[in-house]
N, C-alpha and C positions, 0 to 999 in steps of 0.2 A: 737083661743088664743088671749086674749086681749093684746093690746100693743105689738103685734108681730113686730119684726124688719124685714124689707125686704131689699134685695140688687138688684140692677140692673146691668146687663152686657149687653153692646151693641157691636155687631160685624159688621164690614164692609167687605163684601166679593166681589168677582168679579162681581156679578150681582144683589146682594141685601144686605140689612142690616137686621140682626136678633137681637131681644132683648129678654132677659129672666128676669122674676121677681122670685127671690129665697126667701124663708122664712128662718128664723133662725132655723126652724125645719128641714131644708134640703130638703124641698119639693119645686118643681117648681109650682108656682101658675098661671103663664101665660106666653105665648110667643107671639111675634108679628113679622111680617116681611114685608119689603117694597122693591120692586124692583127699580132699576134704571139702566140707559143704560151704556154699555161700548162702546165707539166709535172706529170705525176702519177706519180712514180717508184714509190710503193706506195699501197695502198688507204688513203684518208683524207688523203694528202698532197697539197699543191699548192704549186708553186714557179714563180718566174719569173726569167729572166735580165734584170737591170735594164738592161744595155747594149742590149737590144732596144727598151727604152723610149726611150733617147736617140736610137737610129736612127730610130725611129718619129717622134719630134719633128722631127728633121732633114728627113725626107721630107715630113711634113705642112706645115712652114713654107715649104719650097721650093714645094710645091704651091699654097699660098695666094698666094704672090707671083707664080707663073707664071699661075695662073688669072685674076688680077685685073690684072696688069701694073702694080701700084702700086710707087712708088719705095720701097726698103727704109727710107730715112731718114724716110718718112712714118709708119712704125710707131712710134708714140710710146711704147708700154709693152707689156710681156709679163708674163703671170702663168701658173703652172702649178698644177694640182691633181691629186690621185690618191686612190685608196682608202687609208684609214689602216691602222694595225696591222701594216704590212708593212716589217719592218726590213732595211736594207742594211748589211752589215758589211764594213768596208774595212780592208785591211792597211796596213803602214807606207808603201807606195807609192800609197795611195789607190785601190787596185784591190779589187773585190769579191772576198771570200774564198770565197764559194759563192753559189749561187742564193738569192734571197730567199724566205723561207717566206711564202706568201700568206695573207691573213687567213682564208680559207676552210679552211685546213689544220687538221686536228683531231688531229695526232700528240701534241700536248701536254695531252690531256685528263687524264692522271693527274697532271701537274704542277699543272694548274688545280684539280683536286679536292683535292690536298694544300693548295694556298693557300687555298682556300675554307674547308677544315676548320680549319686552323691560324690563318689570319689574315683570314678573311672580312669581319668587322665593321671591322677596321682598315683594310683596303684600300679599302672603300667610303667610310669617313670621309676617308681621305687623297686617294684618286683620284676620288671622286664616282661610281665605277662598280664593278659586281660582276665578279669574276674569271670568265673562261671561256677556252676554248682559242683564241678569235679575237684575244686580246690579245697584245702583244709579250712581256711579262714571262714567261708560261709557256712561250712558244716559245724564248726565250733560256735558260730553265732546262732545257728539253729538250736544247738544243745543249750546255750546260755538262755535262750527264750523258752524252750520247751522242757529241758531237764536241768534247771538251774542247780540242783543239788550235785549233779555229776561234775559240773564245772567247779563248784565250790570245793569239792573233795579232791580235785585233781592236783597232784603234787609233782608229777612228771608227765611230759608229753614226748612220745617217740614215734618213729615210723615202724612199719611192720618188721623189716629186717633188723632194725635197731633193737627192737624188743626182744626178738629171738636171740640176738647176739648178747644183749644185756643178761639174759638167762644163762648164757654160756660163760661169760667173762665178768659180769658185774660192771662193765663201763657204761656210763651214761653219756653216750655220744651219738652224733650223726655225722653225715658227710656233706661236702659243699655242693654236691649236685642235688641230693635228696632235699636239702634245706630249702631250696628254691621251690619245691613242690608244696610246701605249706602255704604259700602266699602270706607268709609272716615275716619274710626276710627282706631287709634292705639289701638288694643284690649288688648295689653299687659299692657298698661297704663291707658286705658279707657278715652283717650282724643282725640279730633279731630286732625288728622294728617295735619300739615301745608303743607307737600309735596303733599299729595293726594288731598286736597282741592285746592291747587295751580293748579293741572292738570285739575280740573274741573272749574277753573276760578273764584273761590269764596274765600273770606277771612273766615278763621275758626271762626272769631268773629261773623259771622252772623248765625253760626250753634246753634241749641238750647242747653241749659244747660242739662246735662245728670243726671237724678235722678233715684232712685230705683222705680220699677214699682208700689210698694205699698205706695209710699210717698204721703201724703195728700198735696193738693194744695189749691188755693183759692176757696171760695164758688162760686156757680152759680151767674153770673151777673144778673142785673134786666131784661135785654132783654131775657136772657136764661130762667129765671124763668117764664116770660110771655109766651115764645114760648113752653116750655115743660110742664108747670103746676106743676113743682117741686118747692121746697123752698130753701132758703139758709141753711136749717138744713141738707140737704143731702151732706154728705162728698164726695168730688170728689178726686179720686186718679189718679196717672199718667197713669196707665194701660200699655199694652204691646202688643205683636204681636199675630196674630191669631193662629199660630202653636203651640206656647208654652201654650196658653190657652186651646187648644184642648188636648194636652198632659196631661195638668193638670186636665181637666174635665174627662179624661179617668182614672185618679187616679194615674198616673205615676209621683210620687214625691220623689222616693228613688232610689239610685244606683241599677242596675240590672233589674229594671222595663223597660218596653218598649211599644211602640204603633206600629202596623203595619197598615198602611192606604191604603185602596183601594178606592181612589177618582179619579178625573180627572187625577192627577198624583199619583204615588204610592210612599209611603215613609216607611222607618223603622227608628225609632227614639229610640235608647237605652238611658237610663239615666246613665251618668257617674259622677265620683267625680273629674274629671280633664278635661282640654280641649284636644280634639283629632284633631290634625291638619294634614289634608291630602287633596290633590286636588280632591279626589273622594267623599268627604263629604261636607255637609254644616253644619258648626259648630256654635252653639249659646249657650249663657248662658241660664240657666233655671231661673225661678223666685225664686226658692228655693236657698238660699245662698250657694255657693260652688259647686252647681251642673250644669251640662251641658247637652245638648242633641244634640250630633253629629248625623246628619241624612244622610241616603243614599236617593237617589231619581231616580225613573224611570219615564220618562217623560209622556208616554201615557199608563195610566193604565185603569181606567173606560172609559177614552177617546177612547181607542181601541174598547171597547165594544159598545160604542155609535156610533162610525165611522162605525163599522161593521153593526149595526142595520140599521143606516141611509142609508148606501150604498146598502145593500142587502135585506132590508125589514124585517118586523117582530116586535114582541114586546118582552121585556125582559123575561116575564114570560114564554111565549111559547118557546123562545130560550133556556132558562135554562132547561125546562122540556125535550126538545129534546136532549140537551147536555147530560143530565143525563142518557140517554138510551145507550150511547156510551161508550165503554170500555176505561180505562186509556190508554193514549198515542195515542188515535184516530187512531189506526192502522197505525202508521208511518207518520202521518200529523203533521207538526210543524208550529207554527206561531211565528214570531218575531216581538214584538210591537213597532218598531222604527219609528212611523209615523212622529215624529218631531226630529229625531235624538235620541241620548241617553246620559244620565248623568252618573250615576254609573253603571259599573265601567269604561266605555269607553271614557266618555268625548268627544263624537264625534257627531257633529251636522249633519254630512253627511250620517249617517246610515239611511237605509230605512226599511220599514216594508215588510215582505214577508210571504207568505205561501209556504212551501217546502214539497215535498213528496207526492203530490196529485196523486191518482190513480182512475181509473174508478169506483171502488166500493165506493168511499167516497161520503157521502151524505151531505146535508146542516147541519144536526146534528153533523156530525164529524167536520165541520168548526166552528160551534157554540162552541163546546168544546175546539177546538184547540185555539181559542181566549183566553178562560179563562186560559187554561193551559200555553199559551205563555206568558201572563202577569205574572203568578205565577213563571214561569221560570226566568223571568226578575227580580222578587222580590227575587228569590233564588241567583241571580247574586249579588244583593245588600246585601243579608244575608251573603253570603260567603266572601264578601269584609269585612264586620264587624268581621267575624270569623278570618280573617287574621290579624286583629288588637286586637284580644282577647276582643272584646267588644260585641259580638253577645249575644242577650238575650236567656235565657232558657225558657222563656214563654212571652206572650205579649197580649195586648188588641187589638183586631181587630176593626178598626173604618172606617168611610167613607161609602158611599152608597153601594159600592161593597160588604162590609162585611155583608150586610143584606142578601146576597144570601147563603143559606145553602151549595149548591154545590161549589160555588167558595171558601167559607171559608174552606170546607174540602180539596179541592185540594191544597190550600195554607198551611194549617196545615200539610198535608202530604209532601208537597214540602220542607217546612222549618224544618219539623220534630220537631215542638214544639207545645204545647197547646196554643190555641187562645181563650181568654175570650171575651165575649161581655158584654157591659154595656148599661143601658137603655137611656143614653143621653150623647153624647160627643160633643155638640155644643160648639164652642169657646165662645159664650156669656154666657154659664153656667159657664165655667171656669172663665170668668171675674167677674161674680156675686159671685162666691165662693171667689175669691181673695178679692173682695170688703168687703166680710164678715169677712175675716181675718183682713184686714186693719182696719176695724171698731172695732175690738177687741171682736166680737160676737162669731166667731169661734177661738179657742185657738191657732190654729196652721194650717199650710198647711195640715198636716196629719189629724187633727181633721176635717177640711173642707171635705177632701176626705172621711173620715169615715161617716160623716153625710149626704153627698150629692151624693156619687157615689154608684150605685146599680148594682152588677154583675148579669146579666140575664142568662148566660149560659157559657158553655165551650166546644169547638171543639177539640177533642184529635186526634193527628195524627194516621192513620192506619199503623202499621209497614210494612205491605205489600206494601202499597201505597208509603211510605217513601223510601223503598228500590227500588222500581220500578222507581220513579222519579229521584233518585240519579244516577241510571244507565243512564237513558235517557238524563239527564242533560249533560253528556259528548258529546252526539251527538248534543244537542242544541248549546253548545259552539263551536263545530267543524264547524257547519253550519255558525254561526256568523263570525268565523275567515275567512272562505272560501269566503263569500259573501262581507265582509267589503271592499276589494279593488275594487270589481265591483261597489258598491255603490258609492265610491269616483270618479268613471269614469262617473257616470250617469249625 
């Protein structure tokens, strides 16, 4: 197609950056990825050097241009996304003062506990979210107490994708979805909260301007053009967070739609037309005006399967094949996947994982399946939480690495008793490229972008017998959790 317009989306994840080149015909023409390290200087700490993210973007964009041979001026728009809660602190020369504290870092648990005790209800009312160590506010409080010089020297605060984009265009801005992830925003008014910024030791004036994710900003500066090979003809937009872009790439842009994610953590994100404020949920705006995606979360989803494989040996294909030979319920063997405590619905960092009900006749295959079922039970806990709020979906798109397993997807469809669709590509970078296409006016709307770019590849229907069985077993799963919780607290 001559004069085809293209859109680039670049995602920054925990271990790598991925970029997608999308055509106006809705096809993905190329992808590129580049790894970078996450540093773990102490137990429970996790940090990233954000300049690694910029270097990864440069490498990925150049690779997309080289792979396809397209003219740089045919790249109509560029959008970035990244994991939220990860603050980049800049000095007076706009240089990072330290490595960014990544959202999985738990060093600020004491600060989070203090905030919860002293201001829990106020924070939920103002920020729509419950405080824990994954949010920026307690992380900044930790820095204020342990690295006061860093906070004193801070002249700008940005999120990861905002910092990378700042290096591209010089704009000191963030978006209305990302802004909620700092836990410094008065979400009711969409302005930075003086009180919460004060607790972090920073002036609200140094926080970035909050714009719409699709807002066009400055063109690429000369240095960025030299680095990436793009021209100033490429429109740069504000961009947003990785989760909402993943939800978007799955096609969930209308109320009633949802994603069910089997990744390192597990999430169920229904789309609603109103904010749903509850400590058991993580609530964010959607990029579609007026919509929200209140999500539940189970901490150790695919992480449980990986831990099991790494600890007891085997590979996923063999483990899954063996698990498929075992009958539903694993003949009374249960697994509770609380390797790092649990979020929905328990909000309890002290819970531990356990196998319960093992007998002499149980084989490794039983344990393999018990892990898959245990995570699915945990997702049912999340689903039932949404049911109690009348926002549980009646169908969803299954995403994440775990959703590629036919067996796991079937167990989950039975457990939740809803059909689970699969689509061919749900990468956040695709969502960013799609949104860039809407911002450039090439896709008429978010719905048009979904229609042109999202392809459903299959659907897993719940087995009525399986659904009835797991519903009954779930009572036992909950009873085991309730009985063991006090013991975990004493460990």
